[in-house]
Structures are given as C-alpha cells and as structure tokens.
N, C-alpha and C positions, 0 to 999 in steps of 0.2 A: 585553520580552517574549521569551520562547522560542517558536520555532517549529519543527516536526518534519517531516520529509519520511518518506513510511511506505509500504510495499507490504504489501498483503493478498493472501490466496491462499484460493481455494476449489476444490473437486473437482466436476466435473459430468461424468457418463459415462465415467467413468475418465482424465479430462483434468484437468489443473491449469491453472487461469486466474488470472492476477493483474492487481492494480488498483494504480494509484501515484497518491499524493495529497500535500498538504500540510495542515497544521492547526497550530493553537495550542493544542488539547486533543486528544490523541490518543485517549484513553480515550472521550471523548463522541463523536469522530467514528466511530470503529469501532461504537459501538451503534448511531449513526444508520445506516451502513450495513448494520447486522445486524437493523435494524427496518424496513427498506425506507423509511426515510426520507434516505439519502442519496444519493448520485447515481445517475442513472437506471440506469447500467450494472450497479451493484452488487444491485439490489432482487430480492428473493425467495431470495436467496443466504445461506449462513452464512460468514462470513468470519473469518480468522485473521491476526493482523499476524506477518509473518515478516521484517521489516526495518524499523528506523526510525533515524534520524539528526538529532540537535538542531542547529539553528542560532540565531544571536543576532538575524538579521535576518530581515525578510518576504523581503526582495529575494533573499537568497542561497538561501532554501529554496525559492522558485519559481524560480530558475535550475536547482537542484539536480533540482527535480521533472520540469521540463522535459527536463533531460539524461536521467535514468532512464529516461522514458517513450520516449525515442527511441533507448536504448541498449539492444537486444534482448539483446547477449550480455551484459551485466552482468545485466539482469534473469534470465536463463537460469540465469547463474550463482548467484544469489540463491536462486532457486527449486531448482534442484538441490542445492545445501548443505541446504536446509529440508527436501526430500524423501528424500535420503540419511539424515537425523538421524531420521527416523520409525522 
C-alpha cells in the first residue's frame, strides 16, 4: 500500500496558512478537510493541495510528515513556490 505526505494551503485574511499530513488516499483526505470532517485545525476552510509525495511504507511517510511539520524553511519554500505560480 502507498502512503502520501501532503501539504494543503488556504487563505485567511490575506494570509496563507498551511497544514501537513499523511494518508493512504489523498483525494478522500482532502475532501474530508474541505467538508469539515478532517483535522480540527482545518475545519471551516477551503484547502488546496500544493505538495504531495508518495511513499511505499507508512513508517517512511510518518517520518517525512514529522520532518516537514518541523522544517519551517522547507514549508515556506513550498508555499512561496505555489503562491508565486498563481
């Protein structure tokens, strides 16, 4: 089974907010976030996937999710690339 690490983005009051997670079904997970059935932090907002990476093991995906959550520099780099492409 494949697992994905993903980063989603929303805009609130002219600020871009990101959320990082992992899942085995990225489409279903983003749908849950956008219907307020995902993580508490994501409720009530519209989210767009701006980054995803596939892993063959859950352990590797969880490790990468943890690292991406803690690495603000990398998260900001991903966010800026997406924002500049708009």
